[in-house]
N, C-alpha and C positions, 0 to 999 in steps of 0.2 A: 702590134706595134711591138717589135722584138726589141728591148734595152739590157745594153752590154758595160760590163762595171770596167770604170776606167782605167782598170787600171789591166796587162792582160791580155790574150787574143782570141779569138775564136775561129773556126773552120768550119769553111760549107763547102757542100756536094753540087756542082752544076754538071749541069747536059755538055756536053762538048758545042761548042762555037755560043759559050752564056755569055754575058759583057755584064759588068753593071759599073755604077759611076758611086763613089766617097765621097759624102759629104761629113766633114766635124767639125761640130760647132760646141762652144766651150761653153759650163753649165751654168757662168755669168752671164755670158748674153743672154741665154734662155732665159734666165730667172729674170731680170729687167726688162725681157721681152712681153714676160708673163706678167710683171708689176706694171706695163707701161699698156698693155689692153684689160687691165683690172683685173687679172683672172688669177687662181690661184697653180703652181706652180707645180703642186702636188708633191706625193713623195717620194713618186717616180724618176724627177733626176741623180740623185743622189743617193739611192739603192745600193744597200752593201751585194747584192745578188745579182744575176742575172733574169730578167725576169722577161714574163707576157704578155703584156697589157690591153686592157679591150679602149676600144676610143669610138669616137664620133665615125661611123663611117664617111657622114656627109664632110668632116674637117679635113678625113682622111684621103675622099675623092679633091675636096680642093687642093690638098699637100700635094700628091701625088701630078696633078691636074699643074700647078705650076710649076713644081720639078721639070717635069716634062715640057713647059717650053723653055724654060730653064737652060736646058741641055739641047734642047735644037736649036739656041737659037745663039749659044753660047762662043762659037768661032765666029759667028759675023757680028755683032755685038764686039766683043775685043777687040777683033780689027778697025771697025769702023769710028765707035767709040772710047775704047781706051779701056781697060782694067775701074776706073773710076765707077764707069756705069754700072758696072755689076757690084760693084761693094756695097752701092746707093741700092740696085733690087737685092741685093742679097737683105741690108742691112731695114729692108724700109718693106720688104714684104716676105719674103719667104721666112725669115728668121722669126715674123712675127705668128705666118702659120705654123711654124713648127711649131710655138709656143704655145697656138691654143688648141694645136691637136695635139698639144701632150695636157692639156689644160682639158679637154674633154676623158680625161682619162678615168673609171667609171672604180674601176680595180682590175686585179689579175684573170686571165681571159685562162680558158679551159686549153692543155695544151693537144693542139691537132694530136690524130693517134696514126700511127707510122702503119704505112699500107702492110701487107703480111710480105710485100717485093724487100721494101727498107728492111725490115724485122731480118729475114734472113742474110740480107748483106753483112749488116753486121756482125751476128750472129759467126758467117762464112770467113771474114775477115779476121776477126779474133779466136778461130781457131784454125787458122791459114796462120797467122803470123805467129801464134802459139808452137803450130807443130813443121813451118817450113823443113824443117831438117829433114823430115819422116816420112818415109813414101804414105802416103795419101791417097784412097784410092776413090773412088766418086761414090762409090754406095757408104763409105766411112763420112764422106763430107756431108752427103744427104741426112744421114743420121745425125751428125751434129746441130744440123742445121734445124730439122723437121720437113723441110718439103720437098717435093721432088727434082730429082736433075736440068731438068724442062723450066722451074722456074727460078733455077737457081740460076741458068742459064739464062733467059731471061732480065730478070736481075740484076746481074752483072753486067752484061751489052747496057741495059740500059745507065743505072750509074758510071760506068766506067769505058763503056763502047770496049770492053773484051770480057772473055769468055774468063770463066772462072780457074780453069787451065791455065791460058797465058796471063790467070792476074797471079797463081802461083808460081810460075815461071817469075816471072819479074820483081816479086821479094826474095824466091830461094839465090835469083842475078844480084841483084843488088847484096842482097848478107855475103854471099862472094865476093863481091869487090871490097864490101871490107874490111874482112875479114885478107884478103889479099892487098892491101892499101896499108893494115899494119901487119905485116910480115916482116920479121928476122930471119937470119942464116939460117941456114936448115931446116926452113921450112919449103916444104914440096906443094906443088898445085893440085894433084892428086888428091891429095889430105883437109885440101883446104876445101875442093869439091864436091869428097862422101860426108864433108860437113853441112854442106849447103844443100844435102837431101840430091847432087849431081851423080853418076854412075857411071852415062856414056862419054867417057871424056870429046871422044870426037865431035859429039852432039854438043859439050857443053862450052868448044871450045869457041865452036863458028856461033850458037850463041850470045858467047858474052861481047864477042866480038862486032856483031851484028848490034849488041843493044850498048857496046861503052867504044868503039871506033878502036878499038884492043885487045889481041889478044891479052889471057892471063895472066900470061908467061910473064906479059909487060911490067902489065900492072905490079909485077911482085919482084922484079928485079929494081924496079924505079922506087919503092919502098924499104925492100933492102939493103940496096943503096943510102937511102934517108935515116936508116936504125945504125947505119955499124958505121 
């Protein structure tokens, strides 16, 4: 079970088409539910760091089953009986099950090992973002990620549904748009394009328009008018 700190955000990457539901519960409610069960809440609820804890798989399975039932019937129940029924179900069932799952935690779990493709994508992303304005070759990217181009291509398609070169182009286009959006009088589109790693102006303009729905010169004119 993954537990995140109360403050701040967390980032996740999923496959295209993936969906999720978010359930937010305050610590006081969970601690009250734990007391009702006569079970210890454990130190996990108010931990200072993000952590992964091992819980009883039976308790976790029951929690998952209850969540699936709630999600599956939430629309129908809310329409037929109002939200008060959902509140009662949450308070007396789901909340207690969450507390029971927490109470079964035995300690920090071993962090799952990342696959070779996951590691390759992480290394490639870091390298691309640090060198986005430079002419990067396939050979250089493979050397700095430690995998073959075939593996890297599969990994990016799996994570982003795009090739590494398409990902690099998207990074460069977004960098160019940021610079164009902050341009002042006297700035040149060609200079911004070169700084972002583009050298063929016709192709840059076409890619930019396809990506953002306007020409680079239009973005720059708007920024200059705003900054003048």
